[in-house]
C-alpha positions, 0 to 999 in steps of 0.5 A, a space after each residue: 650252490 656249492 664252488 666247483 671244486 679243484 680236481 686233482 689231477 691223479 683222480 681216479 676214474 669214477 669217482 664222486 666229483 663235487 660240482 656246483 650242482 653235486 653237494 661235497 660228500 661228508 669227510 668221515 665216510 669213504 667213498 666205495 670201490 667204483 663198480 663196473 656193471 656188465 654189458 647187458 645190464 640197464 646202464 649198458 657198461 657206463 662207469 658210474 662214480 663211486 656212491 656211499 652207504 643207503 644209511 647215509 644218503 636223504 631219501 630222494 623221490 623219482 624225478 617225476 613226482 617232484 618235477 611237473 614238467 617231467 611228470 606231464 611229460 611223462 603222461 603226454 609221452 606214454 599216451 602218444 606211445 600207447 596210441 601209437 602203438 596200438 594204430 601202428 599194430 593195427 596197420 601191422 596185424 595182417 602181416 604179423 598175422 601172416 608171419 606168426 602163422 607162417 613161423 608156427 607152422 614151420 615150427 610145428 612141422 620140424 616138431 612133427 618130423 622130429 627133427 629135434 631128436 634126429 639131429 640129436 641121434 645123427 651120427 656126428 661123422 656121417 651125418 646118418 641115423 644108422 639104426 636109429 631112424 626106427 626111433 625116429 620114425 616111431 616118435 613122427 608117428 606118435 607126433 602125427 597122432 597127438 596132432 590129430 587128437 589135438 585138433 578133433 579135440 578143439 573142433 569137438 570143443 569149440 562145437 560143444 562151447 557153440 551149441 551150450 554157450 553162444 557162436 561168439 565163442 569160436 569168433 573170441 577163439 578164433 580172435 585169441 588164435 590170431 592175436 598169438 599169431 600176431 604177437 609170434 609173427 612181431 618183427 624182431 630187433 635187430 642185434 645192437 638195436 636199442 629197445 625203446 628208444 628211437 623216434 618216439 622218445 621224448 626228453 622231458 621224461 628222462 635222460 640215461 647212460 645209455 642214451 649218451 652213449 648211444 648217442 656219442 657211438 653214432 657220432 663216432 666218439 665212442 667204440 662199440 666196446 667203450 662207455 662214458 664214465 659219469 663224473 655227476 649224475 644225470 640231474 635236473 637242474 631247471 628246465 633240462 638235464 645237467 651232467 658232466 662226462 669224461 671220455 674214455 681213455 684210448 679213444 683218441 677224442 677229445 672234448 673238443 671233437 664232442 664239442 664239433 659234433 653236436 648237432 648229430 649228438 642233439 639229433 640222436 638224443 632227439 632234441 634240437 642243437 640248439 637245446 644242447 649246450 656242450 662246453 669244457 670243463 678247463 683245468 681251472 675247473 679242475 677239468 682236462 682235454 676228454 671232460 665235458 659238461 652238458 645240459 639238455 633243455 626240453 624246449 628252445 631255451 632262447 624262445 621268449 620274451 627277453 630281459 629287459 637291461 637292468 642299465 634302464 635303472 641305473 642312475 650311473 656306471 662304472 665302464 672299468 666293469 663288465 657291461 650286462 649283456 645276456 643270459 646263456 641258455 641256462 639263464 645264467 648271466 653273461 657280461 662282456 669287460 670291453 676295456 683292453 678289447 674290441 668287438 665286431 657285431 655281424 648279422 642278417 637284418 633285422 635280428 637284432 644286432 643293433 640292439 645288442 650293441 646298443 647295450 655296451 653303447 647304453 652303459 658308456 653313457 651312463 659313465 661321465 667319464 667315457 667319451 663316445 665317438 660314434 658313426 652309424 652309416 646307415 643314418 637310422 633313429 637307432 643311436 639318434 639320441 645319442 647326438 646329445 652325448 656325442 663327442 663325435 657323431 656322424 650320421 650317413 654315408 654321403 659325400 660330407 658325412 666320410 669326410 666327417 667320418 674320416 676326420 673322426 678317425 684322424 682325430 682319434 688316432 692323433 689322441 692316441 698318440 699324444 696318449 702313448 706319448 703321455 704314458 711314455 713320460 710318466 714315470 712307472 710309479 704312476 704308469 706301471 703297465 703303459 697303459 690308461 688307469 683310472 688314476 691316471 684318467 682323472 689326473 690328466 683328464 683322459 677318459 674312456 674312449 668308446 668309438 662305434 661304427 655301426 653298419 660299416 658296410 655303407 661307408 666301404 660301399 660309398 668309397 669310389 675306390 679301392 685305394 681309399 678303401 684301403 685307407 680307411 681299413 688301415 686307420 679302423 685297423 690301426 684304432 682296433 690295434 694299438 687303442 685298447 692299451 690307451 683307453 680306447 673301445 672300438 666297436 664295429 658292426 655290419 649286416 653283410 658277413 662278407 670279405 668286402 663289408 668285413 674285411 679280414 684285417 679288420 677283423 683278424 685284430 677284434 677280440 670279441 666278437 658276436 654273430 646273430 643269425 646268418 645264412 650259413 657257417 661260411 658268413 658265420 665264420 666271417 664274422 666269428 673267425 675262420 674255422 669257428 662253425 666247425 669248432 662249435 661255434 655257428 651261427 647258421 643254428 639260429 632260427 629266425 624265431 631268435 630275434 636278440 640271440 647270437 653267439 658270442 666269441 670271447 677267444 681262441 676256444 671260447 664262446 656262448 650262445 647269448 640271448 640279449 637284454 632288451 633295451 628299445 628306442 625309449 629306455 634309450 633315450 631316457 638312457 642318454 638323457 640321464 648321461 648328459 645330464 651327469 656330464 654336465 654336472 662333471 664338466 665332461 660334455 665336449 664335442 658335438 654333444 654341447 652343440 646340440 640344440 635339440 637336448 638343450 631344449 630339453 633342458 630348458 623346457 622347450 618343445 623344437 618343432 618336429 620339422 626343425 629338429 629333423 631338418 636340423 638333424 640332416 644338417 649335421 655338422 654342414 652350415 648350408 644345403 641345398 633344398 634337393 639334398 635337405 629333402 633325400 635327408 629327410 626321407 631317409 630320418 622318416 620315410 613315411 612322413 617325408 616321402 611325398 614332399 616336395 620344395 614348395 611343402 618343406 618351404 611352407 612347413 619350415 615358414 609355418 615352424 617359424 623359419 625366415 630365410 634369408 636367401 634362397 639361394 646357397 652357393 656350395 663348392 661354387 655352385 648356386 642352388 635352392 637351399 636352406 643355411 643353418 642359420 635360418 633354420 636356428 633363427 626359428 628356436 628362442 634365443 635362450 634356448 640357444 642360449 643353453 647350449 652348454 660350452 665345452 670344457 666348461 666347469 659343472 654348475 647348479 646341483 648334481 643329478 641325484 644318484 651322482 656322486 661328487 667325488 666321481 665314484 662309480 658305484 651304482 651298477 646293475 
């Protein structure tokens, strides 16, 4: 496929425009003069691009001979149309016969009365026949005689045929007469009504210019006497029809106006709006404000199994490069370059929002020079494997987690200020743009920082006062506004797209926005930005079947519907294990990940009992907890396993796992209650496993993992 050609602004209307779907014309062949077919032709006034002489064109077979989908659709469509036409004809035949008899009788009466002759002989001024009335009377007499003779002859012929051939002859004659009357009594098309185009149409059979004109006129984008200008022929690409059109001059309509009317255009073409992919052809692609590229798919392009993420099999990733994210309707790769950007993910629960966002986290995990700050307000298992990699990991939204979350934000703001102070002190030859570069990153030990906050609404709802909420929003907005230049990449997510869960102060400064299905256009605008639904970026058009599909907004006028790649929990766990090994090899494992006993046990070949691991996960950064709080945390971790547990069952299971309690009462905030200390829980783990926890900032030891470049080169990527 050729690269899109740059178009000159003075390109004549109707001139062939080479593009990625149209081969360029040979230089020695001059295009012919553009031709505008007359009204009423099959092209319905569409201006076609100039064509080369037939001798220079290769033999092109019809699409239904080269495309199995179109061939099957034609056969299926033709059969359905024939059956429906037969059923409709039988159902409407009595009315049609009566209408035909009436029309035939009216025609006969005008003929036998010689109305046609009288109209010619009547005086134009007075409207009277004068002496010509005798001529009309003679014609009337003759026509009555002809009518009688015809009826007598027909009756005699029917009688003779019935006697000589059989009594079924009059029956056949009657049926033939009824059929003739039914044909004559068919409903006539209204003026301007297109023939053969309507509810029975199947888009897979074919797409013609007149269909586009009718759809655009119905959407109010074309006047009745105007037509679209084809910049590229309507061709088959993949499982759909592809072309590029220009809206005519003088109509006052733009490509953006057409995109806003996508639902109406799709309905007029007989498809769902998810099957119609429309986009502007921008200036750098040779387009202008009236040029529009569209692709009409045979079926829903977002159904079917998702593509497994290429990050599953990558040894190492360079986060300075775009992250492979998913595919659009036409199967083209969509990557997200998160450097110098921030992102917000939103949508209804169980629509793939977290799985989509986790693709960015997986790419960051596979780059040992990315430091991960992670906060999961829900406290589920989606990000649990990242605990062995994350510099800071807050799991949950209770009082202790809220304190840890705000402390994490304060740490990020302090690090951001420190970096900007360093950049200001560096010469312009080292820091020419006042922001982080790969050279500064390695020379001064300033890794990229990915800040991920999932289920943001949980933290906002847990805050008691509006003052506390405003303080947290201000810190999140500060990181999103100033952090990208310092190498910070904030990624926020919420499953409740409302003004309280998605504050305007935070939403409006985020550059990338991604929304899975929402309930209405208002909710879609809450995530994607005000006015985006009216401009065509509407996540409410997605259905329940579109799991893992969302609308991605990458700029003020740029958006695309994406089916994200698939990365399940076991694959994400393997990615995190690989990322931990990379950081251990390069000495970049820092923060809480250094104290991750579960990850250290896996490295040492020891399996921690499940109840011990889950209780330690509930403890998080705390050193002591009451029994009631531990039980509540275990229910959040796995309700099916711990939903029926009480204090006695917990004590028995911990004792069976090897926990020796040094005290049964713990003091928290001056209050003594039944509980456990983290020291006692860790006491059930072998000392050599505890000693296997790496020391933060220690140099790498041992051989490098497979696929790791000792020089730190980020060469492997999907």
